N, C-alpha and C positions, 0 to 999 in steps of 0.2 A: 495412495497419490506421491510423485517424487518432484526433488526440484531439479528441471531442466535444466532451465539458461533465465539466465537475469540482464540484464539487457535497459539501457537509461530509456528513460521516458520521460515525461515532460518535467521542466523546469523543479526542482527540489523531490524527484518522485522517480522512481526502476520499473520495469516489469518486470516481473515473474511467471516465469512462463511452467509448470507444474501440467504432470503428463500419468496415467494410471499405466505399470506393467502391464496389468492384466485383460483391460479392456478397448488402449487408448484411448480414456478422455483422456482431453488437454485443456483446462483453465489456465486465465492469463489475470493478473493478480497484478491490480496499481496501485504502487506500498508508497509512503514517503518515504523517502532518504536516511531523512532524520527527522524526523517529529515534531521535535523543540524546534526546532530551526526551519520549518518549512508551513507553510499558512494551516496545515491538518491542527496545527494547534491555537487556533484561536479563541479559544476557551479558557486555560493560562491565560489569555491577555486579557479576562472580562464581558468576554462575549456571550457569556453564557449568566445569568442570573436565575438566585433562591426564584419560586413562585410567592407573590406578595397576597 
């Protein structure tokens, strides 16, 4: 898979388009642009805790 395009997504995220040059399969991923500044890093703020 090769990265073909990066475009803006929802706030704090970007869309990445990957394409296989052999079979033309396309995959789109939505990825946090900066995980430490997005809501994707909620576990850093203590959202997750150790089991009791």
